C-alpha positions as CSV (number, residue, x, y, z in Angstrom):
1,M,61.0,-11.6,40.5
2,A,61.0,-9.4,37.7
3,S,61.2,-12.0,35.3
4,N,58.0,-13.5,36.9
5,E,56.1,-10.7,37.0
6,L,57.0,-10.1,33.3
7,L,55.9,-13.8,32.9
8,M,52.4,-13.3,34.7
9,D,51.7,-10.4,32.8
10,D,52.3,-12.0,29.3
11,I,49.8,-14.9,30.2
12,E,47.7,-12.1,31.2
13,T,47.7,-10.5,28.5
14,N,47.7,-13.6,26.0
15,N,44.3,-15.0,28.1
16,V,43.0,-11.3,27.3
17,I,44.0,-11.6,23.4
18,T,42.2,-15.6,23.5
19,K,39.3,-13.9,25.2
20,E,38.9,-11.2,22.6
21,M,39.9,-13.7,19.7
22,K,36.8,-16.2,20.9
23,S,34.4,-13.1,21.1
24,Y,35.1,-11.8,18.0
25,R,34.9,-15.7,16.5
26,R,31.4,-16.0,18.0
27,R,30.3,-12.8,16.6
28,A,31.6,-13.4,13.0
29,R,29.3,-16.7,13.6
30,K,26.5,-14.8,14.1
31,E,27.0,-12.6,11.7
32,V,27.2,-15.2,8.7
33,Y,23.9,-17.2,10.6
34,A,22.2,-14.1,10.3
35,K,23.3,-13.1,6.9
36,Y,21.8,-17.0,5.9
37,M,18.7,-16.3,7.7
38,F,18.2,-13.4,6.2
39,L,18.9,-15.1,2.5
40,L,16.5,-17.9,3.5
41,A,13.4,-15.4,4.5
42,A,14.2,-13.4,1.1
43,L,14.0,-16.4,-0.7
44,V,11.0,-17.3,1.3
45,S,9.6,-14.1,-0.4
46,I,10.6,-14.6,-3.9
47,F,9.3,-18.2,-3.8
48,A,5.8,-17.2,-2.5
49,V,5.4,-14.4,-5.1
50,G,6.5,-17.0,-7.9
51,V,3.8,-19.4,-6.8
52,I,1.4,-16.7,-6.6
53,C,2.5,-15.6,-10.2
54,V,2.3,-19.2,-11.5
55,F,-0.8,-19.8,-10.0
56,L,-2.9,-17.1,-11.5
57,L,-1.1,-17.6,-14.8
58,A,-1.9,-20.9,-15.4
59,N,-5.4,-20.9,-14.5
60,G,-6.3,-17.2,-16.0
61,I,-4.8,-17.3,-19.2
62,P,-6.6,-20.0,-20.6
63,A,-9.5,-18.2,-19.5
64,M,-8.7,-15.2,-21.8
65,K,-7.9,-17.3,-24.6
66,K,-11.0,-18.9,-24.3
67,I,-13.2,-15.8,-23.7
68,G,-11.0,-13.3,-26.2
69,L,-8.5,-11.0,-24.7
70,F,-10.4,-7.9,-26.1
71,N,-13.6,-9.1,-25.3
72,F,-12.6,-9.7,-21.5
73,L,-10.7,-6.8,-21.2
74,L,-12.9,-4.5,-23.3
75,G,-16.4,-5.9,-23.0
76,E,-19.2,-4.0,-21.3
77,K,-21.3,-6.9,-20.2
78,W,-20.5,-9.3,-17.0
79,K,-23.5,-12.3,-17.5
80,P,-22.1,-15.4,-16.6
81,N,-24.9,-17.2,-16.4
82,N,-26.5,-16.3,-19.6
83,I,-26.7,-18.5,-23.0
84,P,-24.6,-17.7,-24.5
85,A,-22.3,-16.3,-21.6
86,S,-20.6,-12.8,-21.4
87,Y,-17.5,-12.2,-19.2
88,G,-16.5,-8.5,-20.0
89,I,-14.7,-7.0,-17.2
90,F,-14.3,-3.7,-18.6
91,P,-16.9,-1.8,-16.3
92,F,-15.0,-3.4,-13.2
93,I,-11.8,-1.8,-14.6
94,L,-13.3,1.5,-15.0
95,G,-14.9,1.2,-11.4
96,S,-11.5,0.0,-9.9
97,I,-9.7,2.6,-11.4
98,Y,-12.5,5.6,-10.5
99,I,-12.6,4.5,-7.3
100,T,-8.9,4.6,-6.8
101,A,-8.9,7.8,-8.4
102,G,-11.1,9.3,-6.0
103,A,-9.6,7.8,-2.9
104,V,-6.1,9.3,-4.2
105,I,-7.5,12.6,-4.6
106,M,-9.1,12.9,-1.2
107,G,-6.5,11.0,0.7
108,V,-3.2,12.2,-0.3
109,P,-3.0,15.9,0.5
110,I,-4.7,15.2,3.4
111,G,-2.0,12.5,4.7
112,I,0.9,14.3,3.2
113,L,-0.2,17.5,5.3
114,T,-1.1,15.5,8.1
115,A,2.4,14.0,8.0
116,V,4.1,17.3,7.8
117,F,2.1,18.6,10.6
118,M,2.9,15.7,13.1
119,A,6.4,15.7,11.9
120,R,7.6,19.4,12.0
121,F,4.4,21.7,13.6
122,C,2.9,19.2,16.0
123,P,3.5,20.0,20.0
124,K,4.3,16.8,21.6
125,R,1.0,16.5,24.0
126,I,-1.0,16.4,20.7
127,Y,1.3,14.6,19.0
128,R,0.7,11.5,21.2
129,V,-2.9,11.6,20.7
130,M,-2.6,12.3,16.9
131,K,0.1,9.1,16.6
132,S,-2.1,7.0,18.8
133,A,-5.1,7.7,16.3
134,I,-3.6,6.9,13.4
135,D,-2.2,3.5,14.7
136,L,-5.9,3.0,15.5
137,L,-7.0,4.1,11.9
138,A,-4.3,1.2,10.8
139,G,-5.5,-1.2,13.0
140,I,-9.5,-0.9,12.3
141,P,-10.6,-4.1,9.8
142,S,-12.1,-3.3,6.9
143,I,-15.3,-4.6,7.9
144,V,-15.9,-1.8,10.5
145,Y,-15.0,0.8,7.8
146,G,-17.6,-0.9,5.8
147,F,-20.3,-0.3,8.7
148,F,-18.9,3.4,9.2
149,G,-19.6,4.0,5.1
150,V,-22.9,2.2,5.4
151,M,-24.1,4.5,8.4
152,I,-22.6,7.5,8.3
153,I,-21.1,8.4,4.9
154,V,-23.9,6.8,2.6
155,P,-27.0,8.8,4.2
156,F,-24.8,11.9,4.4
157,V,-24.0,11.8,0.4
158,S,-27.6,10.9,-0.5
159,N,-28.7,14.3,1.5
160,V,-26.1,16.5,0.4
161,F,-25.4,15.0,-3.4
162,G,-28.8,13.2,-4.1
163,G,-29.2,9.4,-5.1
164,N,-29.4,6.6,-2.4
165,G,-25.6,6.9,-1.4
166,N,-24.3,3.7,-2.7
167,S,-21.8,5.4,-5.0
168,I,-18.4,5.8,-6.4
169,L,-18.3,9.4,-4.3
170,T,-19.1,7.6,-1.2
171,A,-16.3,4.8,-1.6
172,S,-14.2,6.9,-2.3
173,I,-14.8,8.9,0.7
174,L,-14.4,5.9,2.7
175,L,-11.2,4.5,0.8
176,G,-9.4,8.2,1.2
177,I,-10.2,7.5,5.3
178,M,-8.6,4.2,4.7
179,I,-5.5,4.9,3.3
180,L,-4.8,7.7,5.3
181,P,-2.9,6.0,8.2
182,T,-0.6,4.3,5.4
183,I,0.5,7.6,3.8
184,V,0.8,9.4,7.1
185,S,2.9,7.0,8.8
186,V,5.6,6.4,5.6
187,S,5.7,10.0,4.9
188,E,6.2,11.1,8.5
189,A,8.9,8.7,8.8
190,A,10.6,10.2,5.2
191,I,10.3,13.6,6.4
192,R,11.7,12.8,9.6
193,A,14.8,11.1,8.2
194,V,16.2,14.2,6.4
195,P,19.1,15.1,8.2
196,D,18.6,18.4,10.4
197,S,21.6,20.2,8.3
198,Y,19.0,21.1,5.2
199,Y,16.4,23.1,7.8
200,E,19.1,24.5,9.8
201,G,20.9,25.8,6.3
202,A,17.3,27.0,5.1
203,L,16.9,28.8,8.2
204,A,20.4,30.5,7.9
205,L,19.7,31.6,4.6
206,G,16.9,33.3,5.9
207,A,13.7,31.3,4.8
208,S,10.7,31.1,7.3
209,H,10.1,27.7,9.1
210,E,7.2,27.0,6.8
211,R,9.5,27.5,3.8
212,S,12.1,25.8,5.1
213,V,9.9,22.5,5.5
214,F,7.8,22.8,2.5
215,F,10.7,24.0,0.0
216,T,13.7,22.4,1.6
217,I,12.5,19.2,3.3
218,L,9.8,17.9,1.7
219,P,11.6,17.9,-2.0
220,V,14.6,15.8,0.2
221,A,11.7,13.6,1.2
222,K,9.8,12.9,-1.9
223,S,10.9,9.2,-2.6
224,G,9.8,8.3,0.7
225,I,6.6,10.1,0.6
226,M,6.2,8.7,-3.1
227,A,6.4,5.3,-1.3
228,G,3.6,6.2,0.9
229,V,1.7,7.3,-1.8
230,I,2.0,3.8,-4.2
231,L,1.3,1.6,-1.0
232,G,-1.9,3.7,-0.2
233,I,-2.7,3.0,-3.8
234,G,-2.5,-0.7,-3.9
235,R,-4.6,-0.5,-0.2
236,A,-7.3,1.4,-2.4
237,I,-7.3,-0.7,-5.6
238,G,-7.2,-4.1,-3.4
239,E,-9.9,-3.1,-0.7
240,T,-12.7,-5.2,-1.1
241,M,-15.1,-5.5,2.1
242,A,-15.6,-2.1,2.7
243,V,-16.3,-1.1,-1.0
244,I,-18.8,-4.0,-1.2
245,M,-21.1,-2.5,1.2
246,V,-20.7,1.1,-0.2
247,A,-20.1,1.2,-3.8
248,G,-23.7,-0.2,-5.2
249,N,-22.0,-3.2,-6.9
250,N,-23.7,-2.6,-10.2
251,T,-22.3,-4.7,-13.2
252,R,-23.0,-1.9,-16.0
253,M,-21.0,0.8,-17.2
254,P,-20.1,3.7,-14.6
255,K,-22.4,6.6,-15.3
256,G,-21.4,9.1,-13.0
257,I,-19.5,9.3,-9.7
258,L,-23.4,9.3,-7.4
259,K,-23.9,5.8,-9.2
260,G,-23.1,2.4,-8.1
261,V,-20.3,0.3,-9.4
262,R,-18.5,-2.7,-8.9
263,T,-14.6,-3.3,-8.9
264,M,-12.8,-6.3,-9.5
265,T,-11.7,-7.2,-6.0
266,A,-15.7,-6.9,-5.5
267,N,-16.7,-8.8,-8.2
268,I,-14.2,-11.8,-7.6
269,V,-15.3,-11.8,-3.8
270,M,-19.1,-12.0,-4.5
271,E,-19.3,-14.7,-7.3
272,M,-16.3,-16.9,-6.3
273,G,-18.2,-19.2,-4.1
274,Y,-20.5,-20.4,-6.6
275,A,-18.5,-20.0,-9.5
276,A,-17.5,-22.9,-11.7
277,D,-15.7,-24.0,-14.9
278,L,-15.2,-21.2,-17.3
279,H,-17.1,-18.5,-14.8
280,R,-14.5,-19.6,-12.2
281,E,-11.8,-19.1,-14.6
282,A,-12.8,-15.9,-15.7
283,L,-12.4,-14.6,-11.8
284,I,-9.0,-15.7,-11.8
285,A,-8.3,-13.8,-14.9
286,T,-9.7,-11.0,-13.6
287,A,-7.4,-11.7,-10.3
288,V,-4.4,-11.7,-13.2
289,V,-5.7,-8.0,-14.7
290,L,-5.5,-6.5,-10.8
291,F,-2.3,-8.3,-10.2
292,V,-1.0,-6.2,-13.3
293,F,-2.5,-3.3,-12.4
294,I,-0.1,-3.5,-8.8
295,L,2.5,-4.3,-11.1
296,I,2.5,-1.4,-13.1
297,I,2.0,0.9,-10.1
298,N,5.2,-0.5,-8.7
299,L,6.7,-0.1,-11.8
300,C,5.8,3.3,-12.2
301,F,6.9,4.1,-8.7
302,S,10.4,2.3,-9.4
303,F,10.9,4.8,-12.5
304,I,9.9,7.8,-10.9
305,K,12.3,7.1,-8.1
306,R,14.9,6.6,-10.5
307,R,14.4,9.6,-12.2
308,S,14.1,11.5,-9.2
309,N,17.9,10.2,-8.0
310,I,19.4,11.3,-11.2
């Protein structure tokens, strides 16, 4: 009897081991499948970026050669219908820089402080309302922001500062509002990712709640906060519809924050529908310049992040 019981125990043990081995092999196969799926997704993303780069360069570089690189980048006149035609995008470059800089000046401080409040100071009841409002801001279409700018911000700027209201200042205010959801969401996530031990250690050393947050947690979360700022800048410099509706769309050189201006994205959208030949190629070359701007911004962020980790 004892030998039979031992035999049955061995059989049960072997069955359990066999089931565990099968389960382990299934998990291993699933992990391998998941690994290759993620690799495939990454390759598709890289391929898409590569195709976009090839398309832009193949269609934009010849136009720059025909127009002349310096005439194209530093030219102050955009008159594609004149004889001879002029394809200078320097006013559009300055317009994009001015509006993006204004949006950053207005949106970044508000966004970071809002993220700090939501992560470390906000009561739970208020947090639910604010989080829903931030998510709603992120989902509002650009055209709706544009209508808001036309109906509210343009008259406000005109009444308070003068002019017709369609200006760099108006577009900067509107874009500052539009980049808030990106900056707030990413910065809040970065702040919440900081281990509580940093905060508790600061309190143990005698720091107040406010000093612990601003002088201990924020420096640790600066990489994530910078990522939010970079994403916000990318959103601002690439925005089109809302800017078209409030910026004035003047093709001349910017003459002040209360004057109208046209950005690179707005110029592409407004003229691509009827452009042909060299005019169309010049618009694609403008997209190349815009792409280079985004690339420079990302490289600067990578450099800053690398320096902060040294």
